[in-house]
N, C-alpha and C positions, 0 to 999 in steps of 0.2 A: 094536841091535835097535830097530825102529820102535815108538814109544809106541802103546799101544792107544787108539783114538779111536772116537767114536760119532757118527753122524749124527742130529741132533735135528730133527724136522720139526714145524713149528707146525701144529697141527690147527685149522682154521677151520670153524665151523659153517655159515657162509654159503657157498653153492655159487658157484664161479667160473663165469661164463657167457662163452663165446667170442663176441665180437662181430665181424661182418664189417667189412671196410674201409668207412669212412664215405664216402658218395657225394660229400660236400662237400670231401673231401681231394683236392687236385689235385697229381699228381706232375709234376715238370719237370726237364729237363736243366739243370744249372747252367751249363755252358760247353760246348756241343756241339762235338765234335771227332772226326776220324778216327783220332787217336792214342789209345792205351790210357790211361785214367785210373784210378788205383788208390788204395786206402788213404786214404779221406777222414777228416778230423777237422773239428770245428766248435766254435766258441765264440761265442755270441751271433749276430751277423750275418756272421761271418767263417768261410769254408770254405776248407780247404787240402787238397791232394792231391798225389800224385806222378804225373807224366805222362811216358810214354815218347815222346820227340820223335823220330819216325822220320827226320826230316831230318838230325838229328845223332847218332842211334842211342845216346842216353843218356837218363837220367831227370833231370827238373827238378822243382822245387816250384812249384805254381801257387796263387795266393791270390785268392779272389773275395769280394766284398762284396754280400750279397743286398739291401742297401738300394737298389741300382741295378740292377733286374732287366733293363733293356735293354742294359746294358754292365757286367756284374758283375766282369769280370776286372780286377784292380788291379795285381798284381805277378807277375812270373815270376822265380824265383830259380834261376839256371842258370850252370853253369861247364862246362868241357870234360869233366869226369868226372860221376859219378852223384851226385845229391842225392835222398835217399829217406826214407821213414818220417817224414813231417811230423806235428807236433802243434802246437796253438795254444792260447794263453790270452791273453785281451784282445788287446793289440796286439803280442804277442811270438810269433813262429813259430820253432820249433826243428826240426832234422832231422839225419840222419846224412849226412856228406859224405865222398866218397872223395877223399882228398888224395894227390897223387902228388908226391914230392920225390926228387931224385937217383935216378930210375929205379925207385923202389919206392913202393907206396902202402898206405894203411890207412884205416879209417873213423874219423872224428872227429865230435864234436858241435858244430854251429854254430847260431847264432840270428840273428834279424833283428828289430829294432824297426821296425814298419811304421806308427807313428803318423803320420809324414810320408810319405804315399804316393808323393810325387815323389822323395824322397831317403831311402829306408829305410836304417837303420844296421845293418850286418852285423858280427857279432863272434863269435870262437871261445868256446865254453863249455869244451871239453876237447879238446886236440890233442896227446896223447902219442904220440911217434913209435913206429912198429913195434908199436902196441897198438890193438886195435879197440874203439871206443866205438860202441854201436849202440842202436836202439830207444828213442829219447828220449821222455819225457813231461814235462809241465810243469803246475804250478799255482802261482799267486802268483809269488813270486820264486825258486822252487826248480825246477831241472831235474834229472831223474834218468834213468839209462840203465844198460844192461848193459855190462860192461867186462872185457876180457881176451881169452881164446881159447876156442874150443869145447872143452867138457869141464871148463872152469874159469872160467866167466863169474861175475863178482861184480856187485853193485849199488853204483853210486856216484851222488853228487849234487853239485850246485853251487848256491850262493847267487849269483844274478846281479843283486842289488840294485845293485852297481856293475858295469856291463857291461865296463868296462875291466879289472877285476880279479875275475873269477869266483872264488869261494872254494869249492874242491872239498873234499868229505869222503866218507869211506867209509861206506856204509850197512850192508853185510854182505859178508864175504869167507869164507864157509864153503867146504868142499870141494865138488866137483862144480859143477853149473850153477845159478846164480840168474839168471833171465831175465825179460823182458817186464814191466818195472816199470810201475806206475801210481801216481799221487799225488793226494791231496786234502789241502790245507793241510799239516799236519805228519805225515800218515800215508802211508806208502809200502807198497805191496803188490807181490808178485812170485810167479812160479812157481819151485819149488825142487826139485831132484832129489837132495837130501842123503840121503834115505832109500831111494833106488833107484827110486822112481816120482816123478811130479810132484805136489807139494803146494803149498798156498798159505800163504805167510808174510807177516808185516807188521812194520813198525817205526815207532815214534814217534820222529821226529827233531827234536823240540823242542830237545833238547840235541844239537847237531850233533856234538860230540866223543864222545858216548856214546849212540848210538841204542839204544832199548829194543825188541828184536825179540821176536815171539811167533808161535805157530802159529795160523792162521785155520782151516785144515782139514788134518788129517794122515790122512785116510781112505785106504784101499787104492785101487789103480789111479790114474788120472791126473786131476788137477785143473789146469786150464790157463787162460791168458789172463785174469787177474783185472783187474777195473776197480773203481773206488771212487768213491763220492759220499757225503759226510757220514760216518756210521758204518756204511754198508752196502757190503759187498764182494760182487761178483757174478763168477761164473766158469763155464766149461764143464767138465763132470764126467762121466767114463765109468764111474762106480761100478757102474752096473747094466748095463754091456755096450755101451751106445751113449752118445753125447754128450747130456747134458741141461744145463739151466741151474739152478745153485744159488746161494744167497746166504747171507750171515751178517751178523748185527748185532754190530758190534764194541763197542757202548757199554758192556757190562759189563766188558770187559777194559780199555778205555781209561779208564773211570772208576776202575778199580782200580789204575791206574798200570802197566798191562801186566805185572802180577805173576802172572797165572794163565792159562796157555795154553789151559785148557779152558773159559774163559768165553764166547768167541764163540758165539752162538746160530744154528745152521744151519737153513735151511729151503729147500724146493724152490720154484723159480719155474715150471718146466715139466719133466716127466719122462716124456713119452710114448715110444713105440717108435721114432719117427723121430729124426733127428739135429738137435740144436740147438747152434749154435756162435757164436763171435765176439760176445759180449754187450757192451753198453755201458749206462751209466746216467747219468741226470741228474735230480736231485730224486727224485720218486717214480715215475719211468717207466724201465723196463728194456726194451731192444730187443735183438734177436738175429736171426740167419739160421736158417731152419727149412725142412727138406725133406719135411715130412709130406705135401705135395701132389704129390710126384714131381719137383719142381724147387725151387730155393732161393727162398724168399720172406722178407720181413721181418715179424716179429711183435713185439708189445709186451705189457707187463704193467704194470698200475697197482698199486703196492705199497700204496696207501691203500685203494682199493676192492676189491682182489684180483680184478680182472677181466683176463682175457687178451683180446687183440684182434689181428686181422690188419691189417697196414699196406699190403702190396703183394700183388697176385694176378696179375701179369703172367706168362705162361707161360714166359718166359725167366728167367735167374738174377739174383736180387738178393742181394748178399753184403756182408759187412764194414760193417755199419751203425755210425753214430755219432749221438749226440743231444745237443742243447743246447736247454734250455727245451722248446718244442714242435716244434722243427724236427729232422727226421731226414734224414740223408744216407747214401748207400750207393753201391757199385759196381753197375752194371746192364749186362747183355749184350743187351738187347732190339734194339739196332741193329747187331748183328754184332761190335762191339768194346766194350770196357769203357768206360763213361762214368759220370760222377758225376751221380746224380739226387738230388732232395730233395723233401720234402713237409712241409707245416705242419699239424700235428694240432690239432684242437679238439674240443669237445663232451664228453660224459660220459666217454669213454675216458681223457681226460687230466685228469680232475677232481682238484683239489688241496684240501686241508683249509685253510680260512681261519683257524681257531683251534681249539685243543683244547677239547673238551667234558668237564666234570668227570665225567660218568657214562660216558664212552666208555672201557671197560675194555680192549677188544680192539684199539683203535687204528684203526678204520675210519672215523672221523669221523662216526659215527652212534651214537645211544643207542637200543638196541632189545632184543629178547628175548635175543639172543646175549650182550649185556652182563649182563643179569639172570641168565642161566644161570651165567655165570662167578662172579658175586657170590654166588649161592645155593650154589654148590658149595663155598664157603669160609665159609658162614654160621657165626658164633660161634667160628670158629677164632681162636687167639691165639698170636702168636709173641714175646710179651714175654719178656725174660730178666732176672731169674730167673722160672721158671714160676709161682711163687706170686703174682707180680704180676698175673697174669691173673684171679686170684680176688678181687682188691682193688677191682675196678671193676664 
């Protein structure tokens, strides 16, 4: 039986105001092509995506560096079969690669160190025969992926500190599917069908041989496609009948040593009647695809200022966004085929907190009447134990 869970929403006294796309933000195609470009990822100035090369009728991985806008393409990772689902961290690109040997094939996880753009170093992360490894993600020296067969996918990882000897380890091997992992430092999150619908789970893998897993959200219906930055997990959630974007603060659980699965504090990012899907997060900015205007646009939300804002408003579809610092990339159909577009955000929409203020109780980097109201709501309360200690001061 599925444990009883509750959705906790943080009530904020300050109203969120939707801001239109800033006129100073200029969208641009990263590497214009007549081939379809899909599933972008970004870290710093490096953008990666999968591209269906019509000439060869398969997918390759493309790598671009936005430091050189006149000629950004730096590497094409391609073999006779498909290379798909890329992810990037610093100078390491990972992807799933369809390897054919002795007349049969399966998906493996491969990586490339692109520090030397002229001679990138390619190496296998996991290549178990007759076993599919898919949907890789990377942070630091840890790569994670879903591993197994449909109906019984598990989450595995590898430490690639020594690329010649990746050290694999199991993260979770529950029954049913554990899929779509994401990682930040030592925390891995994934969607999990153990209880019959999709939930979000996490594990602290600081101890590689003994991951400490815990539930992020076990609410009814489906919670899917989690992403993580710092202590914040974001996902798409159809609890109310359509896909919305929700998040959870993991810091209570992580600080407690992953001992209490009810500690993550859940809150809504956006839950209107339209569909919101495919979130990503970097720092205090969350982005997603949103069809409230009749087509798919990219929207953002500032976790510090609690302001929602629109990033794209082209009448064609913009989908599958990814963000690093203030740069957002996505798939865009405006030219008749899918191409990777990007934009660099600036201004109040992406404001960040320079330093914490002692009187900032609600965490919005301002000290105002909202903080005063919170303080006064607990005026003269005392939580000392034993209780008689409260009478001693």
